C-alpha positions as CSV (number, residue, x, y, z in Angstrom):
1,M,0.0,0.1,-0.1
2,A,1.2,3.5,-1.0
3,T,2.1,5.8,2.0
4,S,0.9,9.1,1.7
5,H,2.7,11.9,0.3
6,H,1.6,14.1,3.0
7,R,2.7,11.8,5.7
8,N,6.4,11.9,3.8
9,R,6.8,15.5,3.8
10,S,9.2,16.6,6.0
11,R,8.2,19.4,8.5
12,P,10.0,22.5,9.3
13,R,11.4,22.1,13.1
14,P,10.6,24.8,15.4
15,R,13.0,27.1,16.4
16,S,13.8,26.5,20.1
17,R,13.0,29.4,22.6
18,S,17.1,29.1,23.2
19,R,17.8,29.9,19.2
20,I,15.1,32.8,19.1
21,A,16.7,34.1,22.5
22,S,20.0,34.3,20.5
23,L,19.1,35.5,17.5
24,L,17.3,38.7,19.4
25,G,20.4,38.8,21.8
26,G,22.6,39.3,18.9
27,I,20.2,42.0,17.3
28,T,20.1,43.7,20.7
29,L,24.2,43.5,21.2
30,G,24.6,44.5,17.6
31,S,22.3,47.7,18.3
32,C,24.0,48.3,21.6
33,I,27.8,48.1,19.5
34,A,26.2,50.4,16.8
35,S,25.0,53.0,19.4
36,V,28.2,53.2,21.1
37,F,30.2,53.3,18.0
38,C,27.8,56.2,16.7
39,N,28.3,58.1,20.2
40,I,32.2,57.5,20.0
41,V,32.2,58.9,16.3
42,F,29.7,61.6,17.4
43,A,32.0,62.9,20.3
44,Q,35.3,62.7,18.1
45,E,33.4,65.1,15.4
46,F,32.3,67.3,18.5
47,P,32.0,70.2,18.3
48,T,30.5,70.8,14.7
49,R,29.6,74.6,15.2
50,A,30.3,77.3,17.8
51,V,29.5,76.5,21.5
52,T,27.8,78.7,23.3
53,I,28.1,78.8,27.5
54,L,25.2,80.8,29.1
55,G,26.2,82.8,32.1
56,Q,23.4,83.3,34.7
57,F,24.2,86.2,36.7
58,G,26.3,88.6,34.5
59,P,29.7,89.4,33.1
60,A,31.1,90.0,36.7
61,S,30.0,86.9,38.4
62,P,32.7,84.3,39.2
63,P,31.3,81.5,36.8
64,E,31.2,83.6,34.3
65,I,34.5,85.2,34.7
66,E,36.0,81.5,35.0
67,A,34.2,80.6,31.8
68,R,35.5,83.3,29.8
69,L,38.8,82.3,30.8
70,M,38.7,78.8,29.9
71,A,36.7,79.7,26.5
72,P,40.3,80.2,24.6
73,Y,41.7,77.2,25.5
74,L,38.6,75.1,24.4
75,E,38.2,76.8,21.3
76,K,42.1,76.0,20.4
77,A,41.1,72.2,21.4
78,W,38.0,72.0,19.8
79,G,39.0,74.3,16.7
80,K,35.4,76.1,16.9
81,P,34.4,79.3,18.4
82,V,33.4,79.1,22.2
83,V,31.2,81.9,23.1
84,V,30.3,82.9,26.7
85,E,26.8,85.0,26.6
86,S,25.5,86.5,29.5
87,R,21.8,85.6,30.3
88,P,20.9,87.4,33.8
89,G,17.4,87.5,35.4
90,A,15.2,85.5,37.9
91,G,17.8,84.4,39.7
92,G,19.7,82.5,36.9
93,L,16.7,80.8,36.1
94,I,16.7,82.3,32.7
95,A,19.9,80.9,31.5
96,T,19.4,77.7,33.2
97,E,15.7,77.2,31.6
98,A,17.3,78.4,27.9
99,V,19.8,75.5,28.5
100,V,17.2,72.9,29.7
101,R,15.2,74.0,26.4
102,A,18.2,73.4,24.1
103,A,19.3,70.7,21.5
104,P,20.9,68.1,23.7
105,D,24.1,67.9,21.7
106,G,26.8,69.9,23.7
107,H,26.6,73.2,21.9
108,T,24.8,74.5,24.5
109,L,26.3,74.7,27.8
110,L,25.3,76.5,31.4
111,A,28.0,78.0,33.8
112,T,26.3,77.3,36.8
113,G,27.4,76.9,40.5
114,A,26.1,75.4,44.0
115,G,23.0,77.2,44.2
116,I,21.2,75.1,41.4
117,A,21.0,72.5,43.6
118,T,18.5,75.0,45.6
119,Y,16.1,75.9,43.0
120,K,13.2,73.7,43.7
121,L,13.5,74.5,47.3
122,L,13.3,78.3,47.0
123,V,11.1,78.9,43.9
124,K,7.5,77.9,43.6
125,D,6.1,76.4,40.5
126,L,9.2,75.6,38.6
127,R,8.4,74.5,35.0
128,F,11.8,72.2,35.1
129,D,14.0,70.3,37.8
130,P,17.6,71.9,37.4
131,V,19.0,68.9,38.9
132,H,17.5,66.5,36.7
133,D,16.5,68.3,33.6
134,L,20.3,68.9,32.8
135,E,23.5,66.5,32.6
136,P,26.0,67.4,35.0
137,V,29.7,68.0,32.9
138,T,32.4,69.0,35.0
139,T,33.2,71.6,37.6
140,Y,36.1,74.0,36.8
141,A,36.6,76.2,39.7
142,D,36.1,76.7,43.7
143,Y,35.9,79.7,45.5
144,P,36.0,80.2,49.0
145,G,33.5,82.5,50.3
146,G,32.1,84.3,53.4
147,F,30.2,87.1,54.9
148,M,31.3,90.3,54.6
149,T,30.0,93.6,56.3
150,N,30.9,97.6,55.7
151,T,33.0,99.8,57.3
152,Q,29.9,101.6,58.2
153,V,28.9,99.2,60.6
154,P,30.7,99.1,64.0
155,A,31.6,95.7,63.9
156,K,35.4,94.2,63.1
157,T,34.5,90.3,64.0
158,I,31.5,88.2,63.4
159,E,31.0,88.2,67.4
160,E,30.7,92.2,67.0
161,F,28.4,92.2,64.1
162,I,25.9,89.7,65.7
163,A,25.8,92.0,69.2
164,Y,25.3,95.3,66.8
165,A,22.5,93.1,65.1
166,R,20.7,92.4,67.9
167,A,21.1,95.8,69.1
168,N,19.3,96.9,65.8
169,A,16.6,94.2,65.7
170,G,15.0,94.2,62.2
171,K,17.0,97.1,61.0
172,L,19.6,95.2,59.2
173,N,19.3,94.0,55.3
174,Y,21.1,91.3,53.6
175,A,22.0,91.2,49.7
176,S,21.0,88.2,47.6
177,V,21.1,87.4,43.8
178,G,17.7,85.6,43.3
179,R,16.8,82.7,44.8
180,T,20.1,80.8,45.4
181,T,22.4,79.4,48.1
182,T,22.8,82.8,49.6
183,V,19.6,82.9,51.0
184,F,20.1,79.6,52.6
185,T,23.8,80.5,54.1
186,V,22.3,83.7,55.8
187,E,19.3,82.1,57.1
188,L,21.4,79.4,58.8
189,L,23.6,82.2,60.1
190,K,20.2,83.9,61.1
191,A,19.3,80.6,63.0
192,A,22.4,80.2,64.5
193,T,22.9,83.4,66.1
194,G,19.2,84.7,66.8
195,M,20.1,87.7,64.2
196,Q,16.9,89.3,62.4
197,L,18.1,90.3,58.8
198,H,15.8,91.3,55.9
199,E,16.7,90.3,52.5
200,I,17.1,92.4,49.6
201,P,17.1,90.5,46.2
202,Y,19.4,92.4,43.4
203,T,19.3,90.8,39.5
204,T,23.2,91.2,38.9
205,G,26.1,90.5,41.0
206,G,27.3,94.0,40.6
207,D,24.3,95.4,42.0
208,F,24.6,93.1,44.7
209,Q,27.9,94.0,45.7
210,T,27.4,97.9,45.2
211,S,24.5,98.0,47.7
212,L,27.0,96.7,50.4
213,V,29.2,99.5,49.7
214,R,26.2,102.0,49.8
215,N,25.3,100.3,53.3
216,D,22.0,99.4,51.3
217,T,22.8,96.1,52.9
218,Q,24.9,95.6,56.1
219,I,26.1,91.6,55.2
220,E,26.4,89.9,52.2
221,N,27.5,86.2,51.2
222,D,30.5,87.1,48.6
223,T,33.6,85.2,47.5
224,F,36.7,85.6,49.5
225,T,39.5,85.8,46.8
226,V,42.8,87.6,46.7
227,A,40.7,90.1,44.4
228,S,38.7,90.5,47.3
229,R,41.3,91.4,49.6
230,K,43.0,93.8,47.3
231,K,39.8,95.7,46.9
232,I,39.8,96.1,50.9
233,E,43.5,97.0,50.6
234,G,42.8,99.6,47.6
235,G,40.0,101.3,50.0
236,V,36.6,99.5,49.3
237,P,34.7,100.2,52.8
238,I,33.9,96.3,53.1
239,R,35.1,94.0,55.7
240,P,35.4,90.1,56.0
241,L,33.7,88.6,59.0
242,L,33.4,84.7,58.7
243,T,34.4,82.2,56.1
244,I,31.8,79.7,55.1
245,G,32.6,76.0,55.3
246,D,35.3,73.7,57.2
247,K,38.5,75.8,56.1
248,R,39.8,79.1,56.2
249,A,40.1,81.0,52.7
250,P,43.8,81.4,51.5
251,A,43.0,85.0,50.8
252,F,41.8,85.5,54.3
253,P,43.9,83.4,56.7
254,D,42.9,85.6,60.0
255,V,39.1,85.0,59.3
256,P,37.6,82.2,61.2
257,S,35.5,79.6,59.5
258,S,32.0,78.9,60.3
259,S,32.7,75.4,61.7
260,E,35.3,76.8,64.1
261,K,32.5,78.8,65.6
262,G,30.0,75.7,65.4
263,W,27.9,76.4,62.8
264,Y,27.1,74.2,59.6
265,I,27.2,76.1,56.6
266,P,28.0,73.9,53.5
267,R,30.4,75.7,51.0
268,N,28.5,77.2,48.0
269,G,31.4,78.2,45.9
270,W,31.9,75.6,43.3
271,Y,31.0,76.4,39.6
272,A,30.5,73.9,37.0
273,L,29.1,73.2,33.4
274,M,25.9,71.5,32.9
275,A,24.4,70.3,29.8
276,P,20.9,69.6,28.2
277,K,19.2,66.2,29.3
278,G,19.9,63.6,27.0
279,T,23.4,64.7,26.0
280,S,25.1,61.6,25.0
281,K,27.7,60.4,27.6
282,A,30.6,60.2,25.0
283,V,30.2,64.3,24.6
284,L,29.7,64.7,28.2
285,D,33.0,62.9,28.8
286,K,34.7,64.6,26.1
287,I,34.3,68.2,27.1
288,A,34.6,67.1,30.8
289,A,38.3,65.9,30.1
290,D,38.9,68.9,28.1
291,V,38.2,71.1,30.7
292,M,40.3,69.2,33.2
293,R,43.4,69.5,30.9
294,Y,42.6,73.1,31.0
295,T,42.3,73.4,34.9
296,A,45.6,71.6,35.2
297,T,47.3,73.8,32.9
298,P,50.4,75.6,34.5
299,E,48.6,78.6,33.5
300,A,45.4,78.0,35.3
301,Q,46.9,77.0,38.4
302,K,48.8,79.9,38.6
303,H,45.3,81.8,37.9
304,G,43.9,80.0,40.9
305,A,46.8,80.7,43.2
306,D,47.0,84.2,42.3
307,L,43.2,84.5,42.7
308,G,43.2,82.6,46.0
309,V,40.8,80.1,44.3
310,Y,40.9,76.3,43.5
311,M,40.9,75.1,40.0
312,T,38.8,71.8,40.1
313,G,37.7,69.3,37.4
314,T,35.2,66.3,38.0
315,T,33.7,63.7,35.9
316,P,30.2,63.8,35.2
317,D,29.4,61.2,37.6
318,Q,31.5,62.9,40.2
319,L,29.9,66.2,39.5
320,R,26.3,64.3,39.8
321,Q,27.0,62.6,43.3
322,L,28.2,66.3,44.6
323,M,24.8,68.0,43.2
324,E,22.8,65.0,44.7
325,R,24.6,65.2,48.0
326,D,24.1,68.9,48.1
327,S,20.6,68.5,47.1
328,K,19.9,66.4,50.1
329,A,21.9,68.9,52.6
330,W,20.1,71.9,51.5
331,A,16.7,70.0,51.4
332,D,17.5,69.0,55.2
333,I,18.3,72.5,56.0
334,A,15.4,74.1,54.4
335,Q,13.0,72.0,56.4
336,K,15.0,72.5,59.7
337,I,14.5,76.4,59.4
338,G,11.5,76.5,57.4
339,I,12.1,77.6,54.0
340,K,9.5,77.4,51.7
341,P,9.4,78.2,47.9
342,E,8.1,81.6,47.1
């Protein structure tokens, strides 16, 4: 009896799950390899046009000053123009939002500082999260800072200022530039000492500093650099009272630190570059590496020593860790002393 043709036809063997998984794995691996390769190629080609660094507080602000000094080195390294553009206003939020909304390709960067970790704590109804909607790139400078008064105030030490403020409760003012760490540092000092001080906000760093000289304000959180010391030696009527953090400033070795007095006030003078969210890791790493090469040059190191500041450099991951640590510290402080978004 003849056998059926259909029974003799060989049936295709189903592919095993392991075989399918292997094929899919190969596709995924291939996609990953292609993605990594594309990122590396893109980073090698970066930048393809001019790079713009937006400053938050005006040409006189430390992060913008340092960015302008760094720009010629990056121009030479990249073979493209590097433009530092002032975009002050709203306590730095105008420049910050412009970078948040920019194309995530590394060609628009933000020159910012430690204050970026406080925006959500101080500003009500933000349309973005500065910490999570930007990519950390690298730090490039760390300015020692502290509290200054003017010579019209009859106080030569922090203890004398506290006594004067208590004797004139509610009559003294402090300067701020928008909602930044300046507010936190002064509020921490107030909480530690029982002083009553009113905040007067200014738009730019220049107005901020002038207000103290005019005695419109009686205390401010400012940089403690060699330039600050030379201003005082040249006759500018301001006086340092207290260094912020756990060590004294090289330019003012006789001025005590807040930790020496038993007051916890975090350092708030580091400055960094940030990029739009989604900028490739390869581009972030390239920018960070080139900035760190700049800060390590003899010229940059001499500049730091001459100015009394630290020329720094971090990887994007290290900067992210710094920002996350600071964000938690400022949030804890805000809750402790009752600071709320306004």
